[in-house]
N, CA, C and O atoms as a GROMACS GRO file, in nm:
protein
  196
    1MET      N    1   1.017  -2.578  -1.423
    1MET     CA    2   0.945  -2.460  -1.470
    1MET      C    3   0.972  -2.344  -1.374
    1MET      O    4   0.966  -2.360  -1.252
    2GLU      N    5   1.000  -2.229  -1.429
    2GLU     CA    6   1.028  -2.110  -1.350
    2GLU      C    7   0.899  -2.055  -1.289
    2GLU      O    8   0.796  -2.045  -1.357
    3GLU      N    9   0.906  -2.019  -1.159
    3GLU     CA   10   0.789  -1.961  -1.092
    3GLU      C   11   0.763  -1.820  -1.143
    3GLU      O   12   0.857  -1.745  -1.171
    4LYS      N   13   0.636  -1.786  -1.154
    4LYS     CA   14   0.594  -1.653  -1.198
    4LYS      C   15   0.493  -1.597  -1.098
    4LYS      O   16   0.434  -1.671  -1.020
    5VAL      N   17   0.475  -1.466  -1.104
    5VAL     CA   18   0.372  -1.396  -1.027
    5VAL      C   19   0.263  -1.358  -1.126
    5VAL      O   20   0.293  -1.311  -1.236
    6ILE      N   21   0.138  -1.377  -1.088
    6ILE     CA   22   0.028  -1.331  -1.173
    6ILE      C   23  -0.002  -1.187  -1.134
    6ILE      O   24  -0.051  -1.161  -1.024
    7LEU      N   25   0.027  -1.094  -1.224
    7LEU     CA   26   0.002  -0.952  -1.201
    7LEU      C   27  -0.133  -0.916  -1.260
    7LEU      O   28  -0.155  -0.933  -1.380
    8GLU      N   29  -0.222  -0.866  -1.177
    8GLU     CA   30  -0.352  -0.820  -1.223
    8GLU      C   31  -0.370  -0.675  -1.180
    8GLU      O   32  -0.359  -0.643  -1.061
    9ILE      N   33  -0.397  -0.588  -1.276
    9ILE     CA   34  -0.424  -0.448  -1.246
    9ILE      C   35  -0.572  -0.425  -1.274
    9ILE      O   36  -0.621  -0.446  -1.385
   10VAL      N   37  -0.642  -0.380  -1.169
   10VAL     CA   38  -0.787  -0.363  -1.178
   10VAL      C   39  -0.823  -0.221  -1.138
   10VAL      O   40  -0.773  -0.169  -1.038
   11THR      N   41  -0.909  -0.158  -1.217
   11THR     CA   42  -0.960  -0.024  -1.186
   11THR      C   43  -1.108  -0.038  -1.150
   11THR      O   44  -1.164  -0.146  -1.161
   12PRO      N   45  -1.171   0.070  -1.107
   12PRO     CA   46  -1.316   0.064  -1.081
   12PRO      C   47  -1.396   0.025  -1.205
   12PRO      O   48  -1.512  -0.017  -1.194
   13TYR      N   49  -1.335   0.038  -1.323
   13TYR     CA   50  -1.404   0.007  -1.448
   13TYR      C   51  -1.376  -0.133  -1.499
   13TYR      O   52  -1.434  -0.175  -1.599
   14GLY      N   53  -1.288  -0.207  -1.433
   14GLY     CA   54  -1.259  -0.344  -1.472
   14GLY      C   55  -1.110  -0.372  -1.480
   14GLY      O   56  -1.027  -0.286  -1.449
   15SER      N   57  -1.077  -0.492  -1.523
   15SER     CA   58  -0.939  -0.536  -1.534
   15SER      C   59  -0.873  -0.473  -1.656
   15SER      O   60  -0.931  -0.472  -1.764
   16ILE      N   61  -0.750  -0.421  -1.638
   16ILE     CA   62  -0.679  -0.363  -1.752
   16ILE      C   63  -0.553  -0.442  -1.788
   16ILE      O   64  -0.494  -0.420  -1.893
   17LEU      N   65  -0.512  -0.536  -1.698
   17LEU     CA   66  -0.394  -0.617  -1.727
   17LEU      C   67  -0.399  -0.744  -1.644
   17LEU      O   68  -0.431  -0.740  -1.525
   18SER      N   69  -0.367  -0.855  -1.706
   18SER     CA   70  -0.349  -0.982  -1.636
   18SER      C   71  -0.236  -1.055  -1.707
   18SER      O   72  -0.251  -1.097  -1.822
   19GLU      N   73  -0.122  -1.071  -1.639
   19GLU     CA   74  -0.002  -1.121  -1.705
   19GLU      C   75   0.088  -1.194  -1.606
   19GLU      O   76   0.094  -1.156  -1.489
   20ASP      N   77   0.159  -1.297  -1.651
   20ASP     CA   78   0.259  -1.366  -1.570
   20ASP      C   79   0.390  -1.289  -1.578
   20ASP      O   80   0.439  -1.261  -1.688
   21VAL      N   81   0.448  -1.254  -1.463
   21VAL     CA   82   0.573  -1.178  -1.459
   21VAL      C   83   0.669  -1.242  -1.360
   21VAL      O   84   0.628  -1.321  -1.275
   22ASP      N   85   0.798  -1.207  -1.370
   22ASP     CA   86   0.900  -1.259  -1.279
   22ASP      C   87   0.898  -1.189  -1.144
   22ASP      O   88   0.922  -1.251  -1.040
   23GLU      N   89   0.868  -1.058  -1.145
   23GLU     CA   90   0.873  -0.976  -1.024
   23GLU      C   91   0.788  -0.852  -1.047
   23GLU      O   92   0.774  -0.805  -1.160
   24VAL      N   93   0.732  -0.800  -0.939
   24VAL     CA   94   0.657  -0.674  -0.945
   24VAL      C   95   0.724  -0.576  -0.849
   24VAL      O   96   0.745  -0.607  -0.732
   25VAL      N   97   0.756  -0.456  -0.899
   25VAL     CA   98   0.808  -0.348  -0.816
   25VAL      C   99   0.718  -0.228  -0.842
   25VAL      O  100   0.696  -0.190  -0.957
   26ALA      N  101   0.666  -0.169  -0.734
   26ALA     CA  102   0.573  -0.057  -0.749
   26ALA      C  103   0.592   0.043  -0.636
   26ALA      O  104   0.650   0.012  -0.532
   27SER      N  105   0.541   0.162  -0.657
   27SER     CA  106   0.544   0.268  -0.557
   27SER      C  107   0.405   0.280  -0.496
   27SER      O  108   0.310   0.322  -0.562
   28GLY      N  109   0.395   0.244  -0.369
   28GLY     CA  110   0.268   0.251  -0.299
   28GLY      C  111   0.262   0.370  -0.206
   28GLY      O  112   0.361   0.440  -0.187
   29THR      N  113   0.147   0.392  -0.147
   29THR     CA  114   0.131   0.505  -0.055
   29THR      C  115   0.213   0.486   0.072
   29THR      O  116   0.241   0.583   0.143
   30GLU      N  117   0.252   0.362   0.102
   30GLU     CA  118   0.336   0.334   0.220
   30GLU      C  119   0.484   0.321   0.183
   30GLU      O  120   0.565   0.287   0.268
   31GLY      N  121   0.519   0.347   0.056
   31GLY     CA  122   0.657   0.336   0.010
   31GLY      C  123   0.669   0.235  -0.103
   31GLY      O  124   0.572   0.170  -0.140
   32GLU      N  125   0.789   0.223  -0.158
   32GLU     CA  126   0.814   0.130  -0.267
   32GLU      C  127   0.816  -0.013  -0.214
   32GLU      O  128   0.864  -0.038  -0.103
   33PHE      N  129   0.763  -0.107  -0.293
   33PHE     CA  130   0.761  -0.246  -0.250
   33PHE      C  131   0.783  -0.337  -0.370
   33PHE      O  132   0.761  -0.298  -0.485
   34GLY      N  133   0.826  -0.459  -0.342
   34GLY     CA  134   0.846  -0.560  -0.444
   34GLY      C  135   0.777  -0.688  -0.405
   34GLY      O  136   0.762  -0.719  -0.286
   35VAL      N  137   0.736  -0.764  -0.506
   35VAL     CA  138   0.670  -0.893  -0.483
   35VAL      C  139   0.737  -0.996  -0.572
   35VAL      O  140   0.751  -0.976  -0.693
   36LEU      N  141   0.778  -1.106  -0.511
   36LEU     CA  142   0.841  -1.218  -0.582
   36LEU      C  143   0.753  -1.341  -0.572
   36LEU      O  144   0.664  -1.345  -0.487
   37PRO      N  145   0.775  -1.442  -0.657
   37PRO     CA  146   0.697  -1.565  -0.646
   37PRO      C  147   0.703  -1.624  -0.505
   37PRO      O  148   0.809  -1.623  -0.442
   38GLY      N  149   0.591  -1.673  -0.455
   38GLY     CA  150   0.585  -1.733  -0.323
   38GLY      C  151   0.542  -1.638  -0.214
   38GLY      O  152   0.514  -1.682  -0.102
   39HIS      N  153   0.537  -1.509  -0.242
   39HIS     CA  154   0.492  -1.412  -0.140
   39HIS      C  155   0.342  -1.424  -0.120
   39HIS      O  156   0.270  -1.473  -0.206
   40VAL      N  157   0.297  -1.378  -0.005
   40VAL     CA  158   0.153  -1.382   0.025
   40VAL      C  159   0.080  -1.274  -0.054
   40VAL      O  160   0.140  -1.173  -0.092
   41SER      N  161  -0.048  -1.295  -0.078
   41SER     CA  162  -0.131  -1.196  -0.145
   41SER      C  163  -0.158  -1.079  -0.052
   41SER      O  164  -0.169  -1.096   0.069
   42PHE      N  165  -0.170  -0.960  -0.110
   42PHE     CA  166  -0.208  -0.844  -0.031
   42PHE      C  167  -0.270  -0.739  -0.123
   42PHE      O  168  -0.253  -0.743  -0.244
   43VAL      N  169  -0.341  -0.645  -0.062
   43VAL     CA  170  -0.404  -0.536  -0.136
   43VAL      C  171  -0.347  -0.406  -0.082
   43VAL      O  172  -0.336  -0.388   0.040
   44THR      N  173  -0.311  -0.314  -0.170
   44THR     CA  174  -0.258  -0.185  -0.130
   44THR      C  175  -0.300  -0.080  -0.231
   44THR      O  176  -0.350  -0.113  -0.339
   45THR      N  177  -0.279   0.045  -0.198
   45THR     CA  178  -0.303   0.153  -0.293
   45THR      C  179  -0.170   0.196  -0.353
   45THR      O  180  -0.067   0.193  -0.286
   46LEU      N  181  -0.174   0.236  -0.479
   46LEU     CA  182  -0.053   0.277  -0.550
   46LEU      C  183  -0.048   0.428  -0.563
   46LEU      O  184  -0.152   0.495  -0.563
   47ASN      N  185   0.073   0.481  -0.575
   47ASN     CA  186   0.089   0.622  -0.605
   47ASN      C  187   0.055   0.646  -0.752
   47ASN      O  188   0.066   0.555  -0.834
   48ILE      N  189   0.016   0.766  -0.785
   48ILE     CA  190  -0.013   0.803  -0.923
   48ILE      C  191   0.119   0.819  -0.998
   48ILE      O  192   0.215   0.877  -0.946
   49GLY      N  193   0.123   0.766  -1.121
   49GLY     CA  194   0.242   0.786  -1.205
   49GLY      C  195   0.321   0.665  -1.236
   49GLY      O  196   0.422   0.674  -1.305
   0.00000   0.00000   0.00000
């Protein structure tokens, strides 16, 4: 079975997305980052857009 990342997007009003994905690439306030299966959990802020 192929490993997946559980992507959860949460706002102050609640969860808006919960989905299994192969990879996550996003633009954060500290720069662009990617997350692959097996990486550690972390919390960060995202750029708008």
